[in-house]
N, C-alpha and C positions, 0 to 999 in steps of 0.2 A: 783051444785050437782054432786057428783061423783057416778059412776055406781057401784052397788054391784057386786062382783065377783061370777061367777058360782060355785056352791057347788061341782061340779065334779072335779074342778081343784084348789087344794090348797087354800081353803077358808080363811086360816089364813092371807093371804096376805092383805086382807081387813083391818086388824088392823093397817097397816102403812099408809093408805090413810088419809090425814088430814081431819078433820071434820070442820063443820062450826064454831066451837068454836075457831079454829085457827085464824080466822080473828079478833075475839074479843081480843084474846091474843095479836095479832100483834098490834092492835090499842092501847091496854093498855100499851104495852112495849114502843111503840114509844112515847106515851104521857108521860110516866114516864121518858124517856130519855130527852124529851124537858123540862120537869119540872126541872130535875137535871141540865141541861145546863143553864136554866134561873136562877136557884139559884146560880150556880157558877159565872155567869156573873154579878149577882147583888152584890156579895161580895165587889168588889172595890168601889161601890157606898154607900152601907149601913154600911160598916165597913172600913172606910177610915183610912189609915195609916198616921202618922204624916208627912211623906215625901211628901204627896200631899196637905197638908194644906197650904203650902206656895208657891204653884205653881199657876200661872195664865196664861190665854191666851193659846197660842200654847204649852207652856211647860206643862200645866196641861192636855191638850188634848193628847199630846205625851205620857206622863206618864200613863194616864188612858188607852190609846190604848194598850200600852205595857202590862199593867196588865191584860186587857181583853184577849189579845192573850195568855198570860200565863195561865190564868184560863181555857179558852176554850181548849187549847192544852193539858193541864194537865188532864182534864176530859176525853178527847178522848183517851189519852194514857192509862188510867186505863181501858177503855172499849175495848181496843184491844184484851185483853186476852179472854173474853167471845165470841168475834166475831170469833176467830180462834181456839176455844177449841173443835170443832167437837162435840158439845152437841146435842144429837139426838132430845131433846125437842125443841131447837131453830131451828133445821133443819126442823122439821115438820111445824113450824110456818112460817119461812122465806125462807127455803131451804139453804143448806150449801154453794152452789156456790154464792148465793146472799149475804150471810154473808161475804164470802171471798172477794167479790168485794167491799163491804163496808170497810173491813179491809184494803185493798190496797188504797182505796180512802182516808180513814182517815189518813193513813200514810203520804200521800202528804200534807194534811191539817195540820197535826202535824208538819211536817218539815217546812212548811211556817210559822206557829205560832212560832216555835222555833227560826226562824230568825227574825221575826218582834218584838217579845217580848223584847229581849235585846236592839234592835235598838231604840224602843220607850222609854225605861227606860233611856238609856244613853243619848239620844238626849235631854231629859228633864233636864239633868245635864250639857249639853253643852260639852259633851266629847264622844269619841268613845272607850275609854280604861278604864280598871279597874286597879287601882294601885296594884302592887305586894306587898301587905301587908297582914299580917295574919288576920287582922280584916275583910278583904273582902273575907274570905274563902267561905261564902255562894254563893257569886257571881261567884267565880271560880268553885265551884261545878256546878252551872248553866251553865257555859261555857263548862265544860266537858260533861254535859248532852246534850247540843245542839250538840256538836261534835259527840257524840255517836249516837244520833238520825239521823243525816245526814249520817253517815257511814252506819247505819242500813238500811235506805231507799235506799241509793245508791247501796249497795251490793245486795239488793233484786231486784232492778230494772235492774241492769246491771250484774247479776250473771254470765251469760254465757260469756259476754265479759271479765269479770275478771278471767275467768277460774276456778271458784269455783265449785267443785263437789257438787251435791245436798245435800248429807249427811253432808258434811263439813259446807255448808251454813246453813242448818237446825239447827245443833248443835250450831253454833255461834248465830243464830237468837234467839234461846231460851235463851241462856246465857245472851246475850245483852239485851233481853227483861226484864229479871228480874233485871239486873243492872240498866236499865233505870228507872224502877219503884222505886227502892230503892233511887237512886239519886234524882228523882223527889220529893219524900216525904221529904228527908233531906233538899233539896233546899227550898221547900215551907215553911217548919216549921222554917227555920233559917233566911231566907232572908228578911222577912217583919214583922213589929210589929203586923200586922193584924193576923198573924198565930203564932207568937212566944209567944204571951200572951194567957192566958186562955180565952176562949170565944167560941161562936158557930162556927166560922171558923176553929179554931184549932181542936175542937171536930169533925167537919165534915171530916177533913183530916185524923184523926185517924180512924174514922169509914170506910172511903174509903180504907185506908191501910189494915184494918182488913178484909174487904170483899174481897179485891184483894188477900190477903194471903190465905184466906179460899178457894177461887176459884182455886188458883194455887195448893193448896194441894189436892183439889178434882180432878182436871185434872190429877195430877200425882199419884192418889191413886189407890189401888188395885181394888176399886169398879168400876172405869172406865175401867181399864185393863181387868176386868172380862167380859166386853162387847165385847172383841175380841175373836171370836170363833176359836178354833183350827181345822185345816184342814191338810190333807196330799196330796202332789202332786201325782196324779195317772197317769198323762199323760202329756208329752211335745211334741208338734207337730208343725213343720213349716207350716205356713199358708200364701199363697200368696208370694210376692217377698221379703218382709222385715218384716214379722210379725210372731209371735209365739203364738200358742194356748196353754193355761195352764188350765188343768182340775184338780179340787180339790175335794176331798171327805171328809166328816166330820169325826172327831174323836169321837164326842159325839152324842147323839141321839137328842139333841135340834135342831129344825129346824132354818135355817137362813131365815127370812121372808123378802121378797123384792118384788117390783113391776117391771115389764118389763121397762127398760130404766134407772133404778137407777144405782148408782155406789157404790163402797166400797173401803176402804183403806186396802191394803194387804201388809204384811211384811213377807218375807221368811226367815226361819231359815236354811240358807245354807252357807257352807263355801266358795261358789263361788261368792256370791253377798252380798252387805251390807244389813243391817237389817232394815233400816228406812222404814216406811210405805209409799206407793205410791197409788194414786187414780187411779182406773181402772173401766171402765164401765163393768157391767155384760153382757156378750153376751148370757148366758144361759137363760132359762125361768123358772119361779117358778111353771109352770104346770108340770115340770119334776123334782121333788125334788130328793135329794140324791146326788147331785153334783153341783158344781159351775164352770162356764167356763169364762175365760177372754181371750181376744185376744189383744195382746200387740205388738205395733209397735216399732221397734228399732230406736228411734229418740232422745235419750238423753244419758247422761253419765251413767245412771243406766240401762235403757231399752235395750241398745245395748249389754248388758251381760245377758239378761234374758234367752237366750238359754243354759246358763251354769247350770241352775236349773235342778235337777235330780228328777225322780220319787222316792218317799219315803221321800223327803225333807218336813219338817214341814212348815206350814204357819199359820199366824194369820189374821183373817178377821174381820174388824170393819165396821159396817154399818147396813142397807143401808142408803144412803144419796141421796138427790135430789128430785125434783118433776117434772121430765122430763119423759113423757110417756103418752100413750093414755088413761090409766086408770084414769089419773088426769083431763080428759076432760069429756064432756057430752057423754052419750051412743049413739052408732050408728053414730056418727059424721064422715063424710068423712075425710080421712087422706091424707096428702101430706108429704112424707118423703124425705128430701134433705140431702144427706150425701157427705162429702168430705173425701176421703181416709179412715182412720181408724174410722172416724165418723159413719161408717156403724154399729158399734157394738150395740148401743142402738136400732137401727132400727131392727137389726137381733133378738134381744131379744123380741121386740114387735111382729114381724112377726111370730116367733116361737109360742108365746103365742096365738096369734089370730088364727093361723092354728090349734092348739090343741082345740081351742074354736069354730072352724068352723065359724068364723066371716065373714059375707057376705058383709060388707061395702066396698065402693069404696076406693082403696088405690093406690096412685101413688108413686113409689120409684124411685127417681133420684139419681144416684150414680156417682160421678165424681172422677176418678182416673187418674193417669198418663198414664198407658198403660193397655191392657188386662191382662198382667202378674201380675198386682197389684190387680186384682179382687180376691175375696175370696169367699168360700162357694158356688161356681157356681152350683154344682149338687144339694146342699140342697135348694138353691133358686129356682131351677127348680121344685123341689118337692113341695116347699111352694106355688109356683104359681099355681100348680094343686089343692091344697087344698083351697087356697084363690082365689075364682073365681073372686073377684073384684080387684085383684092385677094387676097393669101394671108397668113393669120395663123399665126404660130408662137409660142405661149406657152411660156415657160420658167420653171421654178421652182427656186429655189436650195436649197430643202429637199425632202426626199423626199416624194413624193405618189403616190397611186394614182388620181388624178382625171384622168389624161391630161396631155399636154404633156411636153416634155423636162425632165429633171431635171439640175441642175448650173448652174454659172456660165458666162456667155458667155466663150469663149476662142477661140483661133485654130482649134482643131479643130471646135468646134461651128459657128462662123461659116462655115468652109470647107464643111461639110456642107450647111448651110442655103442658102448663096449659090452653090452649085455651078451653073455655067452662066449666072449672072447677068451682064448687061452691065456691064463695069467702068466704063462712062461714066455709070452711074446716079448720081443725086443721093442721097447718103446723109445722112439727118438723124439726129442722135445727141443724146439728152437723158436725163440721169440723174445719179447721184452722180458727183462729179468723178473719183474713182479709177477707176470703171467706164468713164467716157468716155475717160480717158487710155489705159487698157488696150485698149479696143475700137478706138480710133483707130489705135493702133500695130498691132494685129492686121489691121485692114483694109488698111493700107498694105502689110503683108507679103503680103497676098492679092492685091495688084495694083490696089487702088483708089487713084487719085491723091489727094494731099492736098487739091487744089483742089476735089475732088468731095465732100469730107466736111464737113458743116456742123454745128456744135455751138454752143450758147450757154448760158452760165451767168451769173447776175447776182447781185450783192451789194447791200448797203445796202437 
């Protein structure tokens, strides 16, 4: 059960908190996917092509394995678009970061299936090569499809090592995604008698192609773009050692509804930076409507130029997304917030909201940064500590310092000391570098905090 928001502070935020129906929708969607997968994998058994009639023993096993890999990988390919489409309905059910994790996981499964599929088929024929003849063009389409899939996955995984700027990679990713879908449909319809002749399998492929095309048109449509709210940059301010605070004010009167801890995609209409959208956590609070604040660390090919944005520049904001925040847990539950570096931003949003709400619950804020110079919002956090009587702050610095605070990295020993006597039923919010979150999550479990009480969220794209 999620807690109702107080009417004195922006009650419309409650509209974005998922209801109990979301679990039923999630169950139904997962069951629907499993049924689709079962149906796809059943096709090689119930609609056998003539090529398998005369195979026996390991040759038949090899051919059928190859076909199963092709069917499973093909279905996952067509599902990649809805996973990455930033559909708010799916975000409310599964959370967008969870969908993006599945998108990346499916990419590796698809790449593996793309490799195993031709190997299984060719092994059943006793060869590793496809003749260079025109009648084998469907097979060569499949070879091209496999190559593009592997390039797509490789570029996504090793983008930074390859030196690809984010906006270049994103545009290539979208173009190659459409090309992969087209080649997949052509290959499936032409390569096997199961699909080249009229029947349920061929009809299923055309239906899948139609749904994919409609979804693509929807994602690129003005209806979806209308969900991006127009804003104007009102303030740009350096924050800390390597961060920039960006304040936006709305152009229209329509409120941007969000809960503390959520994030949004922002694209800036500035001549100084590229226009592709990037995901940033909102550091402002919905209890103070009329503006949005983002705190952006210079850590990438785009973010290192964020200070070039000028007041008066336009921005488009899409969201909110995610299910990270104290409003998504039970009311009055003690909170433990563990932040690494810029991971303080969702914690700051929650603390601002709770201070406006005079929330008396116990809160422990552990913030790990390199040096005191990397701390941000020091004066505001002091004021928040006065309003939030249950707040205890523990700064930690990974480099030696004489300015107070604990020195060293977060580990099991330091966490055990800081959290000694804490209620193990506390809600733990964890945000920071991926390696840090993995290590801290493992340490917390060893200290007796159940996995279901540890909330973390990271987002890509």
